[in-house]
N, C-alpha and C positions, 0 to 999 in steps of 0.2 A: 643878717641873716641871707639874706639873698646867695650873696657869695659863697658860705658856710653849702647852702641846699646844691649849687654847683658843682664847688670841691667835692661834694659828697656822690653823687651822681659821678661826679667826672673822672671818681675813684672806682666809684661798683661797676660800672660800663667796663672797664678798662682792665677790672678784676675777673670780668667774664667772661673776658674774650683772651685774658691770658689762659683762663682756666680751662676754656675750650678748645684752642689750640693746646692746653698739655694734653686733655683728656685726647685729642686726636690723631699723633705725636705717638700718645699708646697705643692709640690700638694698630696703629701704622706697624710698629716695630713690635710688638706683644709675639705677631708671631715667626717675624725672620731671625728673634733674640734664643724663640723654643727650635728653628731650624737649626739655629746655628749649634746650637748647645748636643742635640740630636746626633748631626751629625761630628761636631766634637765627640762626643762619646763613643758616638760607630766606628773613628777613629784608635780612637785610645781602647777598644777589645781586641783590635789589631797589631798594637802597639807592646802591650804588656801580655800576648800571646804573640811571640814572631812567628811560630805553625799552620792557627788558625785560617782559617779560608772563610768558615760557617759560623755562622755560630744562632741559639736559640734563647730568647729569654724565658727564666723561670721567675715566678710572679713570687714575691718576699713582702714584710710586715713593712723591713726599714731597709731601702739601699735598693738598687738598679740589681740582678747577679744576670750573666749572661752563661749560658753552656756552652762552651770552643771544641768544633769540630775542624781535625785537617781533609783536605785532601779528599780522599776516604772514606769521610763522615767519621773517624775516630776518636773522639772525646781528647783532647790535649789540655785542658785542665775548667777551668774559669773568670772568667771577669767580673768583677765586681765593685759596685759603684758605692762607696763612703765618706761619711761627712764626719769632721769632727770637728771640737775647737784649737782654734790655736793659740798665740798671743797677743794677736787683734781681732782676728774674727775667723767662718769657719774656712776649712780649712777638706777640701771636695777633692777625696780622691779614686780614680781608677786602682787596683789590685787584682795582679796575676796570680794566678794560684795554679800548684798543679792538681790532677784530681783525685789524688790521695787522700789532700789535702795540709801535707806535709809539709813545703818549699812556694816556697813565693817564688813566681816568673820573674816578677820587676813588678816595679808601679809608675804611676803617670800622675801628678800634680795636675788637676782638672782648673779648680779654682782656689784661690786662697790671697789675703789680704794683708800680708807678713811684712813688717819695716823691709820698707828697699835697701838691697845689696847686705842685709844679714838674713833676715827671716828667710827673705826669696831666697835663696839658696836649697833652700831644699828643692827645688827645681831643677834645677843645674843639677848634670852628669855626676860630679866625682861623687856629692852624695847621694842620688837616684840609684845610683850601680848597685851602691851599699848591697841593694837587697837582691839583687836579680843571682837567683840559686841560694836565696840564703833560706836555713832549715828552721822552723817555724818552734819545732817541740814545745816548751809548756808556755812562747811568748817569745816573743820577741825580744831584746835589751837594746838597752844604747852605756857604750862608754864614754868619757871625756877623757880631751887630755892621750889620749895613750890610745894602739892598735886592738879592733877586735881580734880577740885570741882563741870565740865560741863559736860554732855555728851560724848560732840565733841571733850573736851580736851586731851592731853597726857603729859607726864613728859618732859620740855627734856633735853638730857646728860651733866652732870657739864663736861665742855671740852670742847665739846662736840654739841657746840648749830647750830652749824653750819652747821652740818653731820645730825642732829636729825630735822631741820627748813626746810633740802633739803627734807631728806623722806616726811614729812606731805605735802609738797609743794608737788613733784609727786605724795600721793596719792589722793590731793583735783585736782589738774591738770586731772591726771585721768578720778576722778570720775564724774569730769563738766565734759568732753566729754559723758562719755556713759549717763548722764542725754539730753545734746544736741539732742546725736542720739538717746535718746526713746521721747527725744520729734521731731523728723524728724520724727517716724512710722520704726529707722532703728534696731527698739530690739525689 
């Protein structure tokens, strides 16, 4: 009986110490993680709006929205952080969109947990570049196994169709939300 109590006390003390160390590491790391995410978001604002020199944040119900200006304070468009479901988890991206909300300037993937070597191709330039100057129209469409022919089409990645479709859906949902905000006079 004495040996069982000794083992239980040892396990309990070890658990308390390990939990305390993990809590301290979390307290130490959390502000650094938040600062890194903020820096990454600020960099992405200008990656999707190449002519941007400054921005102002617009409060929204869902997502982070920034109105971007050139050096003379003329609006060049919006940078919008939006997320949705991918094949294996959330995909969080920055969408650059022109002031009239009719064309995507560019996209940048901020976070993803897609399949390495397949789904992660959505973060690479051949795929992402398809969104540069893409007309939104009634929504962006994707095609598989052939070249896009419409001004609002992108080619899905072979073997990673779900990831490709997910990014397209996120861009469509995000731009639809921006259009709704504009029609309501919130932009």
